[in-house]
C-alpha positions in Angstrom: -1.9 5.3 -22.5 -2.4 2.0 -20.5 -3.3 1.1 -16.9 -1.1 2.0 -14.6 0.8 -0.8 -12.3 3.3 -0.9 -9.5 4.8 -3.5 -7.7 5.3 -2.7 -3.8 8.0 -3.3 -2.4 9.7 -3.5 1.2 13.1 -2.8 1.2 13.8 -5.5 -2.2 11.0 -7.7 -0.9 8.0 -7.5 -3.5 4.6 -7.2 -1.2 2.0 -7.4 -4.4 1.3 -5.2 -7.3 -1.1 -2.7 -7.6 -2.8 -1.8 -10.9 -4.8 1.4 -10.6 -8.6 1.6 -11.6 -8.7 4.9 -10.7 -7.7 8.2 -9.4 -9.3 10.2 -6.8 -7.1 13.1 -5.9 -4.9 13.0 -3.9 -5.7 9.2 -3.9 -5.4 6.7 -6.2 -7.6 3.4 -6.0 -6.1 0.0 -7.3 -6.9 -4.0 -7.2 -4.1 -5.3 -4.8 -2.6 -8.6 -5.4 -0.3 -10.5 -2.8 3.0 -11.0 -3.7 5.6 -13.0 -1.9 6.3 -10.8 0.7 2.7 -10.5 2.0 2.2 -12.9 4.5 5.0 -11.3 6.7 3.4 -8.1 6.6 -0.6 -8.7 5.6 -1.3 -8.0 9.7 0.3 -5.0 9.9 -2.6 -3.6 7.3 -5.5 -5.8 9.0 -4.2 -3.7 12.4 -4.2 -0.5 10.5 -7.7 -1.4 9.0 -9.4 -2.6 12.5 -7.6 1.1 14.2 -9.1 2.6 11.0 -12.5 1.7 11.8 -12.8 1.8 15.2 -11.7 5.4 15.6 -8.8 4.8 18.0 -6.7 7.2 16.9 -3.4 6.0 19.4 -4.2 2.5 17.3 -4.2 4.2 14.5 -1.0 6.1 14.9 0.6 2.8 15.9 -0.7 0.8 13.0 0.7 3.7 10.4 3.8 4.0 11.7 4.5 0.0 11.6 3.5 0.3 7.9 5.4 3.6 7.6 8.5 1.7 9.0 8.3 -1.1 6.1 10.0 1.3 3.8 7.8 0.6 1.5 8.3 1.7 -2.5 6.1 1.7 -5.3 8.2 0.5 -8.3 6.4 1.4 -12.0 5.8 -2.2 -14.5 6.4 0.4 -17.2 8.7 3.4 -17.1 11.4 4.2 -13.7 9.9 6.5 -11.4 9.7 5.3 -8.2 7.5 6.7 -6.0 8.5 6.6 -2.2 7.1 8.5 1.1 3.3 6.8 0.4 0.3 6.4 2.6 -1.0 3.6 1.6 -4.0 1.3 2.6 -4.6 -2.6 1.8 -7.8 -4.3 2.7 -8.2 -7.4 1.0 -8.1 -6.9 -3.1 -8.6 -3.4 -2.5 -5.8 -0.8 -1.9 -5.0 3.3 -1.9 -2.3 5.1 -1.9 -1.0 8.8 -2.4 2.3 10.4 -1.9 
């Protein structure tokens, strides 16, 4: 079996590529490479990480909602099952997601 990888898209824009390095159910731990659309959304993921670290629940709910509004989908680079309704965190070159 080859390593799983996905194109992370917001509507039709590529945000980046995720390469699975391990699965720690329910989380997929990945390496993240930014794509053309990252510049427009990177601040939303930074805000989510900052809210997570601060423990501010109100800020965290707002940040999660902002990321959710991106309507993110994972498009497999091999195969055809598109993953929707994901929870995702991206910090630098690392990403974690579950669905």
